[in-house]
C-alpha positions as CSV (number, residue, x, y, z in Angstrom):
1,M,45.7,-65.2,24.6
2,F,43.6,-66.0,27.7
3,V,45.4,-69.3,28.6
4,N,46.4,-67.9,32.0
5,L,42.8,-67.0,32.8
6,D,41.6,-70.4,31.8
7,K,44.1,-72.0,34.1
8,A,43.1,-69.5,36.9
9,L,39.4,-70.5,36.5
10,I,40.3,-74.2,36.9
11,L,42.4,-73.4,40.0
12,I,39.7,-71.3,41.5
13,E,37.2,-74.2,41.1
14,Q,39.8,-76.3,43.0
15,S,40.1,-73.7,45.7
16,R,43.8,-73.2,44.9
17,Y,43.6,-69.5,45.1
18,K,47.3,-68.7,45.5
19,L,48.2,-70.5,42.3
20,A,45.2,-68.9,40.5
21,A,46.4,-65.4,41.6
22,I,49.8,-66.1,40.0
23,E,48.2,-67.0,36.7
24,I,46.0,-63.9,36.8
25,E,49.0,-61.7,37.5
26,R,50.8,-63.1,34.5
27,Q,47.7,-62.3,32.4
28,L,47.7,-58.7,33.8
29,A,51.3,-58.3,33.0
30,T,50.4,-58.5,29.3
31,D,46.8,-57.1,29.6
32,P,46.7,-54.6,32.5
33,N,43.3,-53.3,31.5
34,S,41.3,-56.5,31.7
35,S,38.4,-55.9,34.1
36,F,37.6,-59.6,34.1
37,A,41.2,-60.4,35.3
38,H,41.0,-57.8,38.1
39,A,37.7,-59.2,39.2
40,L,39.0,-62.7,39.3
41,L,42.1,-61.5,41.2
42,S,39.9,-59.9,43.8
43,I,38.1,-63.3,44.4
44,C,41.5,-65.0,44.9
45,L,42.7,-62.2,47.2
46,I,39.6,-62.2,49.4
47,E,40.0,-66.0,49.8
48,M,43.6,-65.5,50.8
49,N,42.5,-62.9,53.5
50,R,44.1,-60.1,51.7
51,D,41.0,-57.9,52.1
52,R,42.4,-54.5,51.2
53,E,44.1,-55.7,48.0
54,A,40.9,-57.6,47.1
55,T,38.9,-54.4,47.4
56,Q,41.4,-52.5,45.3
57,A,41.3,-55.2,42.6
58,A,37.5,-55.2,42.5
59,K,37.3,-51.4,42.4
60,R,39.8,-51.5,39.6
61,A,37.6,-53.8,37.6
62,V,34.7,-51.4,38.1
63,Y,36.8,-48.5,37.0
64,L,37.8,-50.3,33.8
65,A,34.2,-51.5,33.0
66,P,31.8,-49.1,34.8
67,D,28.9,-50.2,32.5
68,L,29.4,-53.9,33.2
69,S,27.0,-55.1,36.0
70,D,29.1,-58.1,36.9
71,T,32.0,-55.9,38.1
72,H,29.7,-54.1,40.5
73,Y,28.2,-57.3,41.7
74,N,31.6,-58.7,42.3
75,L,32.7,-55.6,44.3
76,A,29.5,-55.8,46.3
77,K,30.3,-59.4,47.3
78,I,33.8,-58.4,48.3
79,L,32.5,-55.6,50.5
80,Y,29.8,-57.8,52.0
81,I,32.4,-60.4,53.0
82,Q,34.2,-57.6,54.8
83,K,31.0,-56.6,56.5
84,Q,30.9,-53.2,54.8
85,L,27.2,-53.4,54.4
86,K,26.3,-49.9,53.4
87,P,28.7,-49.6,50.5
88,A,28.0,-53.2,49.5
89,K,24.3,-52.4,49.3
90,K,24.9,-49.2,47.2
91,V,27.1,-51.1,44.8
92,V,24.7,-54.1,44.3
93,Q,21.9,-51.6,43.7
94,E,24.0,-50.1,40.9
95,A,24.4,-53.6,39.4
96,I,20.7,-54.0,39.5
97,R,20.2,-50.6,37.9
98,L,22.5,-51.6,35.0
99,E,20.9,-55.1,34.6
100,P,17.7,-55.5,36.5
101,E,16.9,-59.0,35.1
102,I,19.4,-61.1,37.1
103,A,18.1,-62.9,40.2
104,D,21.5,-63.3,41.7
105,Y,21.8,-59.6,42.2
106,F,18.5,-59.5,44.1
107,A,19.7,-62.4,46.2
108,L,22.8,-60.5,47.3
109,L,20.7,-57.4,48.0
110,S,18.4,-59.6,50.2
111,V,21.4,-61.1,52.0
112,I,22.7,-57.6,52.8
113,Q,19.3,-56.4,54.0
114,L,18.9,-59.4,56.3
115,A,22.4,-58.6,57.8
116,Q,21.2,-55.0,58.4
117,G,18.0,-56.4,60.1
118,D,15.7,-55.0,57.4
119,R,13.4,-58.1,57.2
120,D,10.6,-56.6,55.1
121,R,13.0,-55.2,52.4
122,A,14.9,-58.5,52.4
123,L,11.7,-60.4,51.8
124,F,10.8,-58.0,49.0
125,S,14.2,-58.3,47.3
126,A,14.1,-62.1,47.5
127,E,10.6,-62.1,46.0
128,Q,11.9,-59.8,43.2
129,G,14.6,-62.4,42.5
130,L,12.0,-65.2,42.4
131,S,9.8,-63.2,40.0
132,L,12.8,-63.4,37.6
133,D,13.6,-67.1,38.4
134,A,11.0,-69.0,40.3
135,E,13.4,-71.8,41.0
136,H,16.3,-69.7,42.3
137,V,17.3,-71.7,45.4
138,L,19.1,-69.0,47.2
139,C,16.2,-66.6,46.8
140,L,13.9,-69.3,48.1
141,N,16.2,-69.7,51.1
142,L,16.3,-66.0,51.7
143,R,12.6,-65.6,51.4
144,A,12.2,-68.3,54.0
145,M,14.7,-66.7,56.3
146,A,13.0,-63.3,56.1
147,L,9.6,-65.0,56.7
148,L,11.1,-66.8,59.7
149,R,12.3,-63.5,61.2
150,L,8.9,-62.0,60.5
151,R,7.3,-65.0,62.4
152,R,5.3,-66.1,59.4
153,Y,6.2,-69.7,60.0
154,Q,3.7,-71.4,57.7
155,E,4.8,-69.4,54.7
156,A,8.4,-70.1,55.6
157,Q,7.7,-73.8,55.7
158,T,6.0,-73.8,52.3
159,T,9.0,-71.9,50.8
160,L,11.5,-74.3,52.3
161,D,9.6,-77.3,50.9
162,A,9.9,-75.7,47.4
163,A,13.6,-75.0,48.0
164,I,14.3,-78.6,49.0
165,F,12.2,-79.9,46.1
166,Q,14.4,-77.8,43.7
167,D,17.6,-79.0,45.4
168,P,17.3,-82.0,47.7
169,E,20.9,-81.4,48.9
170,N,20.1,-77.8,50.0
171,S,21.7,-77.9,53.5
172,A,20.8,-74.3,54.2
173,A,17.1,-75.0,53.6
174,Y,17.2,-77.9,56.1
175,A,18.9,-75.6,58.6
176,I,16.3,-72.9,58.2
177,K,13.6,-75.5,58.4
178,G,15.0,-76.7,61.7
179,W,14.8,-73.1,63.1
180,V,11.2,-72.9,61.9
181,Y,10.4,-76.1,63.8
182,L,12.2,-74.7,66.9
183,Y,10.1,-71.6,66.9
184,C,7.0,-73.8,66.4
185,R,8.1,-75.8,69.5
186,N,8.7,-79.0,67.7
187,R,12.2,-79.9,69.0
188,D,12.3,-83.4,67.6
189,L,11.6,-82.4,64.0
190,A,14.0,-79.5,64.4
191,E,16.8,-81.8,65.5
192,R,16.2,-84.1,62.5
193,C,16.4,-81.1,60.1
194,F,19.6,-79.9,61.7
195,R,21.2,-83.3,61.5
196,E,20.2,-83.7,57.9
197,S,21.7,-80.3,57.2
198,L,25.0,-81.3,58.8
199,R,25.0,-84.6,56.9
200,L,24.8,-82.6,53.7
201,D,27.3,-80.0,54.8
202,P,29.3,-80.6,58.0
203,E,30.3,-76.9,58.1
204,Q,26.7,-75.5,58.1
205,E,26.9,-73.0,60.9
206,Q,23.2,-72.4,61.2
207,A,22.6,-76.1,61.8
208,R,25.4,-76.4,64.4
209,T,23.9,-73.5,66.3
210,G,20.4,-75.0,66.0
211,I,21.5,-78.3,67.4
212,V,22.9,-76.6,70.5
213,E,19.7,-74.6,70.9
214,A,17.6,-77.8,70.6
215,L,19.7,-79.5,73.3
216,K,19.3,-76.6,75.6
217,L,15.5,-76.5,75.1
218,R,15.3,-79.8,77.0
219,Y,15.4,-77.6,80.1
220,S,12.2,-75.9,81.0
221,L,13.8,-72.7,82.2
222,Y,15.7,-72.3,78.9
223,N,12.4,-73.1,77.1
224,F,10.9,-70.0,78.8
225,V,13.9,-67.8,77.8
226,F,13.8,-69.1,74.2
227,N,10.1,-68.6,73.7
228,Y,10.1,-65.1,75.3
229,R,13.5,-63.9,74.4
230,D,12.2,-60.9,72.3
231,F,10.0,-59.9,75.3
232,L,12.9,-60.4,77.7
233,R,15.2,-58.4,75.4
234,Q,12.7,-55.5,75.4
235,I,12.6,-55.7,79.2
236,N,16.4,-55.7,79.3
237,I,16.5,-52.6,77.1
238,F,13.9,-50.9,79.3
239,L,15.9,-51.8,82.5
240,R,19.1,-50.5,80.9
241,I,17.3,-47.2,80.1
242,V,16.0,-46.9,83.6
243,F,19.4,-47.7,85.1
244,V,21.2,-45.1,82.9
245,S,18.5,-42.6,83.8
246,I,18.9,-43.2,87.5
247,F,22.7,-43.0,87.1
248,V,22.4,-39.6,85.3
249,V,20.0,-38.2,88.0
250,V,22.2,-39.4,90.8
251,S,25.3,-37.9,89.1
252,L,23.5,-34.6,88.7
253,L,22.4,-34.7,92.3
254,N,26.0,-35.4,93.4
255,W,27.1,-32.4,91.4
256,L,24.4,-30.3,93.2
257,F,25.6,-31.6,96.6
258,L,29.2,-30.7,95.6
259,L,28.2,-27.2,94.6
260,V,27.7,-26.0,98.2
261,P,31.1,-27.1,99.6
262,L,32.8,-26.0,96.4
263,S,31.2,-22.6,96.5
264,M,32.1,-22.2,100.2
265,L,35.7,-23.2,99.4
266,L,35.8,-20.8,96.5
267,L,34.5,-18.0,98.7
268,E,37.0,-18.6,101.5
269,T,39.9,-19.0,99.0
270,T,38.9,-15.8,97.2
271,Q,38.6,-13.8,100.4
272,A,42.0,-15.1,101.7
273,L,43.7,-14.3,98.4
274,F,42.4,-10.8,98.1
275,N,43.2,-10.1,101.8
276,L,46.8,-11.1,101.0
277,L,46.8,-8.9,97.9
278,L,45.5,-5.9,100.0
279,R,48.6,-6.1,102.2
280,F,50.6,-4.7,99.2
281,D,48.1,-1.9,98.7
282,T,49.2,1.5,100.1
283,Q,45.7,2.7,100.9
284,W,44.9,-0.4,102.8
285,R,48.2,-0.1,104.8
286,S,47.5,3.5,105.6
287,L,44.2,2.5,107.1
288,H,45.9,0.0,109.4
289,V,48.8,2.3,110.6
290,P,48.8,2.0,114.4
291,S,47.8,5.3,116.1
292,H,50.1,7.2,118.6
């Protein structure tokens, strides 16, 4: 009965999403109310860059099985991939409400909160996941990332050591560790971590970006910019506010300067117009009849 879905799962593991989608659609032709099939189809569609259809399939899965936390979790992932952070957060929170004992759900919530810039809540969510599964590698990585952004470098380092101990091929952990070293001004160790991360996963974007930053830090001027970028960003925001304020004030003054000539022009135009209109008034004409 589920032969098509079994084939689809194998094809998804092989990243052959188009063929997997064909098998799933065959299954749906005989069983259109399978929430699992719709959820699987959404995974294939999002990988095929058919985002709108993927969202529809994931929502259909939720509609068919509203009490199943996995369908909400899957929809939240689809929305997150499309950078729809607010609805993704709401959906994963519903998955957690339905089944609050799954660390993966808290990991996804932490990912979304990090993307929203909410570091404290992201740390809390990652730690909730770890309270359910102390060896959850993604939650360890996310805890370290949140700590890094909170500038709690020593705690981040300890967390990353635990993550690498759990999974020695954890390329993301090495990449995050490289960033910790960068912020601790240890460029050599940072470069080693980034290179190890890229050895494990040549597509690791955090490591690629980190290598570039490490190379730029060889220059003292960029060192200053890197170490004080938050302070410089605050100055930049302040200068922008000042500039905009000056622009607004000058614009208002320009309007004030324009008011005088505009009012004079309006006065002269009004007088000329009404003088012209008076020429058609009989009373005015009688006052200007030449005397004999």
